[in-house]
C-alpha positions in Angstrom: 0.0 0.4 -0.1 1.0 3.0 -1.2 1.5 5.9 2.4 1.1 9.4 2.3 2.5 11.9 4.5 0.7 15.0 5.0 2.9 18.1 6.2 1.2 20.4 7.9 2.7 23.9 7.8 1.6 26.9 10.2 3.0 30.2 9.7 3.8 32.0 12.8 3.4 35.4 13.7 1.7 36.3 10.6 -1.6 38.5 11.7 -0.4 38.7 15.4 0.7 42.1 14.4 -2.5 44.2 14.6 -3.9 46.0 11.2 -3.3 49.2 12.6 0.8 49.6 13.8 -0.3 52.4 16.3 2.9 55.0 16.1 3.1 57.2 19.9 2.5 60.5 18.2 -0.9 59.4 16.2 -0.4 58.4 13.2 -0.4 54.6 11.8 1.2 52.6 9.0 -2.2 52.3 7.4 -5.4 54.8 7.3 -7.6 53.8 9.3 -11.4 52.4 7.3 -14.1 54.6 6.2 -16.2 51.9 8.9 -13.8 53.2 11.5 -13.4 56.0 11.4 -15.8 59.0 10.5 -14.6 61.5 7.3 -15.1 64.8 6.9 -17.7 66.1 4.7 -16.5 67.7 0.8 -16.3 71.3 1.3 -16.3 74.1 3.5 -14.9 73.6 6.8 -18.0 73.0 9.1 -18.5 76.3 12.0 -19.3 74.8 15.4 -17.3 71.2 15.2 -16.5 68.6 15.6 -12.8 68.8 15.4 -10.9 68.0 12.4 -7.9 66.4 12.7 -5.2 66.1 10.2 -1.4 64.5 9.6 1.9 66.8 9.3 5.6 65.6 8.6 8.8 67.4 10.0 9.7 70.2 10.9 8.9 73.1 7.7 6.1 70.3 6.3 3.1 71.9 5.0 -0.3 70.0 7.2 -2.4 67.6 5.0 -5.5 65.7 6.0 -5.8 62.3 7.3 -5.9 59.8 5.0 -7.8 58.3 3.3 -10.3 61.5 3.5 -6.9 63.2 2.2 -4.7 60.6 0.3 -1.7 63.0 0.3 -2.2 62.2 4.1 -1.0 60.1 6.7 -2.9 57.4 8.4 -4.0 58.9 11.5 -5.4 57.1 14.9 -8.8 59.4 15.6 -10.0 60.8 19.0 -11.2 58.4 21.3 -14.3 60.6 22.0 -15.4 60.2 19.0 -15.6 64.0 18.4 -14.3 65.0 15.4 -13.4 63.7 12.1 -10.5 63.2 9.0 -10.4 66.3 7.2 -9.4 66.5 4.1 -6.6 68.0 1.6 -6.1 71.2 1.9 -6.6 74.7 2.1 -9.6 74.0 4.8 -11.5 77.1 3.3 -14.9 78.8 4.9 -16.7 82.2 5.0 -17.2 84.3 8.4 -20.2 85.8 9.1 -20.1 90.0 10.0 -18.6 89.1 13.8 -15.5 86.5 12.3 -15.0 83.3 13.8 -12.3 81.6 16.5 -9.8 79.1 14.6 -8.4 76.8 17.5 -5.4 75.0 16.8 -3.8 72.1 19.3 -1.8 69.4 19.0 -2.2 66.0 20.7 -0.6 62.7 21.4 3.0 63.5 22.2 4.0 66.6 23.1 6.9 69.2 21.5 5.1 70.1 17.9 4.4 73.5 17.8 2.5 75.2 14.3 2.5 77.9 12.0 -1.2 79.4 10.8 -1.6 80.6 7.6 -5.1 82.3 5.7 -4.5 83.3 2.3 -1.0 81.7 2.3 -0.4 84.6 4.8 1.2 84.2 8.3 -1.3 85.3 11.1 0.8 83.6 14.4 1.6 80.2 16.2 0.9 78.2 18.6 2.6 77.7 22.0 6.1 76.6 22.0 6.3 74.1 24.9 9.0 71.2 25.7 9.5 68.4 23.9 8.0 65.1 26.5 7.3 61.5 24.9 4.4 61.6 27.5 1.2 61.6 25.6 -1.8 63.8 26.4 -3.8 61.2 24.4 -5.8 61.2 21.3 -9.0 63.3 22.6 -8.4 67.3 21.6 -10.5 68.7 23.8 -8.1 67.6 27.3 -4.8 68.0 25.7 -6.7 71.6 25.0 -6.4 71.6 28.4 -3.5 70.6 29.2 -0.4 73.8 29.4 2.1 71.5 28.6 0.4 70.8 24.6 1.2 73.4 22.4 -2.0 75.3 21.3 -3.5 78.2 20.5 -6.7 80.7 19.6 -6.7 83.0 16.2 -9.7 85.3 16.0 -9.9 85.6 11.8 -12.3 88.7 10.5 -15.1 88.5 8.5 -15.3 87.0 5.0 -13.7 84.2 3.2 -10.7 82.0 5.1 -8.2 79.3 3.4 -6.6 78.1 6.3 -2.9 76.0 6.3 -0.7 75.2 8.6 3.0 74.4 8.7 4.8 72.5 11.1 7.5 74.8 13.1 8.6 71.8 15.2 8.1 68.2 14.9 10.3 66.5 17.4 9.3 63.7 16.3 9.1 63.4 12.5 5.2 63.3 12.2 2.2 63.2 13.8 -1.3 64.2 14.0 -3.3 66.6 15.7 -6.5 69.1 15.7 -8.0 72.2 14.8 -12.0 73.3 14.9 -13.7 76.6 14.1 -16.1 78.4 15.6 -18.4 81.3 16.3 -17.1 83.9 19.0 -18.6 84.3 21.8 -17.6 88.5 22.4 -21.0 89.3 23.1 -24.2 88.7 26.0 -27.3 88.3 26.2 -29.1 89.3 28.8 -33.0 87.9 29.8 -34.9 88.7 32.3 -35.7 86.0 36.0 -39.3 85.2 36.8 -38.7 84.0 40.7 -41.7 83.2 42.9 -40.4 83.7 46.2 -37.1 85.5 47.5 -33.5 84.4 47.5 -31.7 84.0 50.6 -29.3 86.9 50.5 -25.8 85.3 50.4 -21.9 87.4 49.5 -19.9 85.5 46.3 -16.5 86.1 45.3 -15.3 86.6 41.1 -12.1 86.9 39.7 -11.2 88.7 36.7 -8.2 90.8 34.9 -8.7 93.2 37.2 -8.3 91.0 40.5 -10.5 89.7 43.3 -14.0 91.4 44.7 -16.2 90.6 46.9 -20.1 91.1 46.2 -23.7 90.4 48.3 -26.1 88.4 46.3 -29.9 89.9 46.9 -32.4 89.6 44.6 -31.3 88.1 40.5 -32.8 90.6 37.7 -31.1 89.4 34.8 -29.1 85.9 33.1 -26.5 86.9 30.9 -24.5 84.5 28.6 -21.8 84.6 26.3 -23.2 84.7 22.4 -22.1 85.6 18.9 -23.5 88.3 16.6 -24.6 88.4 13.4 -25.4 91.6 11.6 -28.1 90.8 9.0 -28.7 94.4 8.5 -29.6 95.2 5.1 -26.8 97.2 2.9 
């Protein structure tokens, strides 16, 4: 009888690594699939969020979007808080109302990257310069923005069209990912008259602002004022 020897070959480790090998500074060796990460819609940047995640290379390089939203960008690690999307290719455009808009840029992941902001090709400022540190603030831009050891900046933009690009001024890890967003300015107050049943018990409060601390006695509240944006709709 003729014998047949069956040899079973086992490939060890071929798929032992995750499909997305994460770098510590927010980029991956392969782009995220659209089903695993949100892509920014085509067209102008959405005012009021979500955060727009972008990628960058070494110092002096111009930032790109995140692949596959921007085929020329690097693969990015999305925010763990699900409050961002991958932005497409620059320039990133939008039109500000008569009250203007605020652009916020923040680094994420490892610490030390900083950026120059250009509007229609003209530099308008840069994010803060911070010491390099391999420690990470994580992938969520909100706590990273609140971290004073992370580079970030706010930029007031006037009314009209804007075309934003970013340049990495420092990039100690050779590249990574970061975020920006565009919001309405909150430089005005809208006040509402308070209708209250009964009287409020008097009490003391302490306020703090750029002029120092002050103590006040709260009597009967009459108005509630909250920050708001303003758009001029008067016909020209």
